[in-house]
VOBA-1610 file (N, C-alpha, C; in pm, whole numbers, padded with zeros to 5 digits, always signed):
BEGIN
Unk+06528+28092-02462Unk+06545+27988-02563Unk+06410+27960-02629Unk+06413+27938-02760Unk+06289+27906-02831Unk+06241+27768-02785Unk+06112+27757-02754Unk+06064+27635-02693Unk+05914+27619-02710Unk+05866+27502-02674Unk+05724+27473-02662Unk+05702+27416-02523Unk+05600+27466-02454Unk+05563+27406-02325Unk+05421+27354-02333Unk+05402+27231-02289Unk+05270+27171-02285Unk+05244+27124-02144Unk+05140+27178-02082Unk+05106+27140-01945Unk+05040+27003-01943Unk+05089+26917-01856Unk+05032+26785-01839Unk+04974+26768-01699Unk+04962+26645-01656Unk+04911+26616-01523Unk+05012+26662-01417Unk+04966+26732-01312Unk+05059+26779-01208Unk+05132+26666-01137Unk+05076+26545-01140Unk+05139+26433-01071Unk+05249+26367-01155Unk+05260+26407-01281Unk+05357+26346-01371Unk+05482+26434-01386Unk+05592+26376-01433Unk+05713+26457-01454Unk+05696+26555-01570Unk+05792+26646-01579Unk+05806+26729-01699Unk+05919+26672-01783Unk+05891+26646-01910Unk+05993+26598-02003Unk+06066+26717-02065Unk+06198+26718-02053Unk+06281+26816-02122Unk+06326+26750-02252Unk+06270+26794-02364Unk+06296+26732-02494Unk+06407+26807-02567Unk+06509+26732-02610Unk+06629+26793-02667Unk+06662+26724-02801Unk+06645+26797-02909Unk+06653+26741-03045Unk+06798+26714-03088Unk+06812+26647-03201Unk+06943+26624-03262Unk+06981+26739-03354Unk+07102+26733-03408Unk+07152+26837-03499Unk+07055+26859-03615Unk+07021+26987-03638Unk+06930+27022-03747Unk+06784+27009-03712Unk+06755+26969-03590Unk+06615+26954-03547Unk+06560+27084-03492Unk+06436+27077-03446Unk+06371+27191-03383Unk+06295+27142-03260Unk+06233+27237-03193Unk+06154+27202-03074Unk+06031+27119-03107Unk+05998+27107-03235Unk+05883+27025-03276Unk+05918+26876-03287Unk+06045+26847-03313Unk+06085+26713-03357Unk+06047+26599-03263Unk+06072+26617-03134Unk+06057+26506-03041Unk+05924+26505-02968Unk+05831+26593-03007Unk+05700+26593-02942Unk+05629+26458-02954Unk+05635+26392-03072Unk+05571+26259-03081Unk+05635+26156-02988Unk+05763+26174-02960Unk+05834+26085-02868Unk+05779+26099-02727Unk+05762+26224-02682Unk+05705+26250-02550Unk+05566+26191-02540Unk+05487+26208-02644Unk+05350+26157-02646Unk+05349+26004-02636Unk+05446+25940-02700Unk+05451+25794-02700Unk+05494+25740-02564Unk+05587+25809-02499Unk+05639+25760-02371Unk+05541+25787-02257Unk+05484+25906-02251Unk+05382+25935-02149Unk+05300+26055-02195Unk+05180+26031-02251Unk+05098+26141-02301Unk+05047+26235-02191Unk+05059+26193-02065Unk+05010+26277-01954Unk+05119+26365-01894Unk+05244+26344-01933Unk+05354+26424-01878Unk+05349+26566-01935Unk+05399+26661-01857Unk+05423+26795-01912Unk+05546+26788-02003Unk+05552+26880-02098Unk+05662+26879-02194Unk+05721+27019-02209Unk+05853+27028-02194Unk+05928+27148-02227Unk+06025+27108-02337Unk+05995+27146-02460Unk+06077+27108-02574Unk+06153+27232-02622Unk+06285+27221-02626Unk+06372+27338-02644Unk+06449+27328-02775Unk+06467+27442-02841Unk+06552+27448-02960Unk+06691+27497-02920Unk+06794+27430-02973Unk+06932+27471-02944Unk+06961+27613-02992Unk+07045+27683-02917Unk+07077+27823-02946Unk+07191+27840-03045Unk+07257+27732-03083Unk+07372+27738-03173Unk+07328+27700-03314Unk+07381+27770-03414Unk+07352+27736-03553Unk+07480+27690-03622Unk+07474+27572-03682Unk+07586+27520-03760Unk+07541+27508-03905Unk+07584+27603-03987Unk+07539+27608-04127Unk+07386+27604-04138Unk+07322+27679-04048Unk+07177+27688-04049Unk+07106+27578-03973Unk+07182+27483-03919Unk+07122+27372-03845Unk+07130+27399-03695Unk+07014+27401-03626Unk+07018+27422-03481Unk+07091+27309-03408Unk+07174+27349-03312Unk+07243+27257-03221Unk+07244+27317-03082Unk+07280+27234-02983Unk+07285+27283-02846Unk+07422+27336-02806Unk+07527+27300-02881Unk+07660+27354-02856Unk+07743+27336-02983Unk+07853+27410-02990Unk+07939+27406-03108Unk+08024+27279-03109Unk+08068+27242-03228Unk+08166+27135-03241Unk+08275+27180-03337Unk+08393+27122-03321Unk+08507+27157-03405Unk+08509+27073-03532Unk+08455+26951-03521Unk+08439+26860-03634Unk+08338+26755-03589Unk+08297+26666-03679Unk+08201+26563-03639Unk+08262+26477-03528Unk+08190+26471-03415Unk+08238+26393-03302Unk+08341+26464-03216Unk+08378+26588-03250Unk+08477+26664-03172Unk+08408+26788-03115Unk+08387+26787-02986Unk+08311+26895-02922Unk+08400+27017-02895Unk+08340+27135-02904Unk+08402+27258-02857Unk+08374+27262-02706Unk+08472+27219-02626Unk+08448+27197-02483Unk+08414+27326-02408Unk+08475+27436-02450Unk+08445+27564-02383Unk+08300+27604-02407Unk+08255+27587-02532Unk+08117+27622-02563Unk+08020+27524-02498Unk+08057+27396-02493Unk+07971+27297-02428Unk+07947+27333-02281Unk+08052+27372-02212Unk+08037+27410-02071Unk+07946+27532-02056Unk+07966+27631-02143Unk+07884+27752-02142Unk+07737+27720-02168Unk+07712+27638-02270Unk+07574+27606-02309Unk+07508+27515-02206Unk+07584+27431-02139Unk+07529+27345-02034Unk+07479+27430-01917Unk+07559+27528-01879Unk+07517+27619-01771Unk+07396+27702-01816Unk+07397+27745-01941Unk+07284+27821-01996Unk+07154+27739-01988Unk+07162+27611-02023Unk+07044+27526-02019Unk+06998+27501-01875Unk+07093+27484-01784Unk+07057+27465-01643Unk+06983+27588-01590Unk+07034+27707-01621Unk+06969+27830-01577Unk+06831+27843-01640Unk+06822+27807-01767Unk+06693+27816-01836Unk+06589+27724-01773Unk+06631+27605-01732Unk+06539+27513-01664Unk+06483+27576-01536Unk+06571+27640-01460Unk+06526+27709-01338Unk+06423+27817-01370Unk+06452+27896-01473Unk+06362+28005-01512Unk+06228+27952-01564Unk+06234+27847-01646Unk+06111+27791-01704Unk+06023+27729-01597Unk+06083+27668-01495Unk+06002+27607-01389Unk+05926+27714-01311Unk+05988+27831-01295Unk+05918+27941-01229Unk+05809+27998-01319Unk+05839+28013-01446Unk+05742+28071-01541Unk+05619+27983-01557Unk+05642+27852-01571Unk+05532+27760-01602Unk+05480+27683-01481Unk+05550+27694-01368Unk+05500+27635-01245Unk+05515+27484-01235Unk+05614+27427-01307Unk+05634+27284-01291Unk+05740+27257-01184Unk+05740+27135-01132Unk+05831+27095-01025Unk+05971+27080-01082Unk+06061+27167-01040Unk+06198+27165-01093Unk+06270+27035-01057Unk+06225+26967-00952Unk+06290+26844-00908Unk+06228+26720-00971Unk+06137+26741-01065Unk+06071+26628-01131Unk+06081+26643-01283Unk+06205+26664-01330Unk+06232+26684-01472Unk+06312+26566-01524Unk+06265+26507-01633Unk+06335+26397-01699Unk+06374+26442-01839Unk+06502+26437-01868Unk+06550+26476-02001Unk+06534+26359-02098Unk+06487+26391-02218Unk+06481+26293-02328Unk+06550+26358-02447Unk+06666+26304-02483Unk+06744+26366-02589Unk+06790+26266-02692Unk+06809+26317-02813Unk+06862+26235-02923Unk+06988+26300-02978Unk+07095+26223-02990Unk+07219+26265-03053Unk+07273+26393-02986Unk+07277+26506-03053Unk+07327+26629-02993Unk+07248+26666-02867Unk+07118+26643-02869Unk+07035+26669-02751Unk+07067+26575-02636Unk+07098+26448-02668Unk+07139+26354-02564Unk+07274+26395-02505Unk+07359+26453-02588Unk+07491+26495-02539Unk+07481+26612-02442Unk+07394+26709-02469Unk+07380+26821-02376Unk+07311+26774-02248Unk+07220+26679-02259Unk+07158+26621-02139Unk+07263+26548-02056Unk+07350+26473-02125Unk+07459+26405-02054Unk+07552+26504-01987Unk+07576+26616-02051Unk+07663+26718-01993Unk+07601+26779-01867Unk+07470+26798-01868Unk+07402+26844-01745Unk+07430+26748-01630Unk+07415+26617-01659Unk+07437+26515-01556Unk+07582+26514-01509Unk+07675+26531-01603Unk+07818+26527-01571Unk+07861+26645-01485Unk+07788+26757-01494Unk+07833+26879-01427Unk+07755+26917-01301Unk+07631+26873-01290Unk+07546+26924-01181Unk+07474+26811-01108Unk+07488+26811-00978Unk+07418+26713-00895Unk+07270+26750-00886Unk+07184+26651-00893Unk+07039+26670-00877Unk+06977+26762-00982Unk+07038+26773-01099Unk+06984+26861-01203Unk+06865+26797-01273Unk+06861+26663-01275Unk+06752+26589-01339Unk+06707+26476-01248Unk+06582+26435-01265Unk+06532+26319-01191Unk+06565+26190-01265Unk+06589+26201-01395Unk+06623+26086-01477Unk+06651+26133-01619Unk+06697+26041-01703Unk+06729+26078-01841Unk+06713+25959-01934Unk+06659+25987-02052Unk+06653+25891-02161Unk+06742+25947-02272Unk+06852+25880-02297Unk+06954+25930-02390Unk+06960+25837-02511Unk+06920+25889-02626Unk+06925+25812-02749Unk+07051+25848-02827Unk+07142+25754-02838Unk+07266+25769-02915Unk+07355+25883-02864Unk+07385+25881-02733Unk+07473+25983-02677Unk+07620+25945-02688Unk+07707+26044-02674Unk+07851+26024-02660Unk+07891+26067-02519Unk+08016+26039-02482Unk+08069+26090-02355Unk+08086+26241-02371Unk+08016+26324-02290Unk+08023+26469-02313Unk+08156+26531-02274Unk+08220+26474-02170Unk+08344+26535-02121Unk+08421+26429-02043Unk+08542+26400-02091Unk+08623+26298-02023Unk+08716+26358-01917Unk+08712+26489-01899Unk+08806+26556-01809Unk+08737+26619-01688Unk+08616+26577-01659Unk+08545+26635-01546Unk+08514+26525-01445Unk+08524+26559-01317Unk+08485+26466-01212Unk+08335+26474-01193Unk+08268+26362-01210Unk+08122+26362-01202Unk+08076+26382-01059Unk+07962+26449-01040Unk+07904+26459-00907Unk+07849+26323-00864Unk+07808+26313-00739Unk+07741+26191-00692Unk+07604+26182-00758Unk+07580+26074-00833Unk+07454+26060-00907Unk+07350+25978-00832Unk+07388+25915-00721Unk+07293+25858-00625Unk+07177+25782-00689Unk+07208+25678-00763Unk+07106+25591-00826Unk+07019+25664-00928Unk+07073+25771-00988Unk+06999+25841-01093Unk+06962+25743-01204Unk+06834+25731-01241Unk+06796+25640-01347Unk+06829+25697-01485Unk+06906+25623-01563Unk+06945+25666-01697Unk+06924+25550-01795Unk+06852+25579-01903Unk+06835+25483-02012Unk+06918+25529-02130Unk+06996+25437-02187Unk+07074+25467-02307Unk+07029+25375-02419Unk+06989+25434-02531Unk+06958+25358-02651Unk+07073+25374-02749Unk+07124+25261-02802Unk+07243+25266-02886Unk+07233+25168-03002Unk+07301+25201-03112Unk+07304+25116-03229Unk+07438+25044-03241Unk+07433+24914-03262Unk+07557+24837-03275Unk+07639+24880-03396Unk+07572+24938-03494Unk+07640+24981-03617Unk+07637+25132-03634Unk+07640+25204-03522Unk+07635+25350-03524Unk+07775+25404-03557Unk+07793+25470-03673Unk+07926+25519-03709Unk+07968+25643-03630Unk+07870+25717-03578Unk+07901+25840-03504Unk+07925+25813-03357Unk+07856+25714-03305Unk+07859+25684-03162Unk+07893+25536-03148Unk+08021+25505-03147Unk+08064+25366-03151Unk+08028+25291-03024Unk+08021+25159-03030Unk+07995+25080-02908Unk+08094+25111-02795Unk+08221+25135-02829Unk+08319+25170-02724Unk+08280+25299-02654Unk+08234+25397-02731Unk+08191+25526-02674Unk+08072+25505-02580Unk+07977+25425-02624Unk+07859+25397-02543Unk+07896+25325-02414Unk+07983+25226-02425Unk+08025+25151-02305Unk+08102+25239-02208Unk+08185+25329-02261Unk+08257+25423-02175Unk+08159+25511-02098Unk+08057+25560-02167Unk+07959+25647-02102Unk+07886+25570-01991Unk+07844+25449-02021Unk+07777+25369-01918Unk+07867+25349-01797Unk+07993+25318-01821Unk+08086+25294-01711Unk+08106+25419-01625Unk+08124+25534-01689Unk+08144+25659-01614Unk+08021+25693-01529Unk+07903+25675-01586Unk+07780+25702-01511Unk+07765+25604-01394Unk+07791+25477-01420Unk+07780+25377-01313Unk+07878+25406-01200Unk+07999+25444-01236Unk+08101+25473-01134Unk+08060+25589-01044Unk+07980+25681-01099Unk+07932+25797-01021Unk+07804+25764-00943Unk+07755+25641-00958Unk+07639+25599-00879Unk+07508+25590-00954Unk+07508+25624-01084Unk+07383+25619-01161Unk+07341+25473-01182Unk+07212+25456-01205Unk+07155+25325-01235Unk+07122+25324-01385Unk+07211+25265-01465Unk+07204+25276-01611Unk+07149+25149-01673Unk+07051+25165-01761Unk+07006+25054-01845Unk+07046+25085-01989Unk+07116+24992-02050Unk+07167+25010-02186Unk+07095+24914-02280Unk+07034+24971-02385Unk+06963+24889-02484Unk+07032+24903-02619Unk+07066+24788-02678Unk+07131+24785-02809Unk+07033+24740-02916Unk+07039+24804-03033Unk+06973+24748-03151Unk+07077+24740-03262Unk+07043+24675-03370Unk+07142+24645-03473Unk+07154+24755-03578Unk+07082+24864-03561Unk+07082+24972-03659Unk+07201+25066-03635Unk+07199+25179-03707Unk+07305+25278-03694Unk+07267+25392-03600Unk+07285+25516-03648Unk+07263+25632-03561Unk+07117+25676-03557Unk+07034+25621-03644Unk+06895+25666-03646Unk+06821+25622-03520Unk+06725+25701-03483Unk+06639+25672-03368Unk+06529+25576-03413Unk+06517+25461-03346Unk+06421+25360-03388Unk+06301+25355-03293Unk+06187+25314-03349Unk+06067+25295-03268Unk+06092+25188-03162Unk+06169+25088-03197Unk+06200+24980-03103Unk+06263+25034-02975Unk+06365+25121-02989Unk+06430+25171-02868Unk+06341+25268-02791Unk+06256+25341-02862Unk+06161+25430-02793Unk+06063+25347-02710Unk+06016+25236-02765Unk+05922+25152-02692Unk+05987+25083-02572Unk+06113+25045-02586Unk+06186+24989-02472Unk+06207+25097-02365Unk+06236+25220-02410Unk+06251+25332-02316Unk+06120+25358-02241Unk+06008+25343-02309Unk+05878+25362-02244Unk+05856+25259-02133Unk+05889+25133-02160Unk+05877+25028-02058Unk+05967+25060-01939Unk+06090+25099-01968Unk+06184+25138-01862Unk+06129+25255-01780Unk+06077+25356-01848Unk+06019+25472-01779Unk+05905+25432-01686Unk+05817+25346-01734Unk+05704+25301-01652Unk+05752+25226-01529Unk+05857+25148-01544Unk+05911+25071-01431Unk+05982+25162-01331Unk+06060+25256-01380Unk+06140+25342-01292Unk+06056+25441-01215Unk+05950+25492-01278Unk+05876+25603-01218Unk+05734+25564-01178Unk+05705+25433-01183Unk+05578+25378-01133Unk+05458+25451-01188Unk+05456+25468-01320Unk+05345+25540-01381Unk+05251+25443-01452
//
């Protein structure tokens, strides 16, 4: 997968950065820098192209996922994480996903399908990735969700459903609302940074 890797402090986590539709591996680098400039960064570009726009999995329409492709791409990303940790020498058990929109959805799908795949996740404007899968035991997995009260793509009901499903599987979810729409705001990034510092004692 096309990517950027930046080596950080060995004592810090590795951030898996996952962009939104039409983004690239460059997009969320400033986000990683803002949350923890000392963390290692693995920023990945989605392998799927939708009318020339990179994505992490196919969709049938806006908000309608191609579930077969999502499952395939989720496994592909999990395998890639294993390979990248060997190549770059980072701790595979100390990876925190930070995703926006489509990137948050593939990060959520990793959590929905695989136990212990991530140490934590910051999900900006995610949807429920799959309503037909039994979640693994998430054992107090720390998850931050940033959401917009006026998000037309990711409605408050969708966000609340995701929080409930994660909580039921044992995750420790913090949900932050702002009054904007689907755009990623500095406000929610800064709240995510505070949450990250509290959760991971950095």
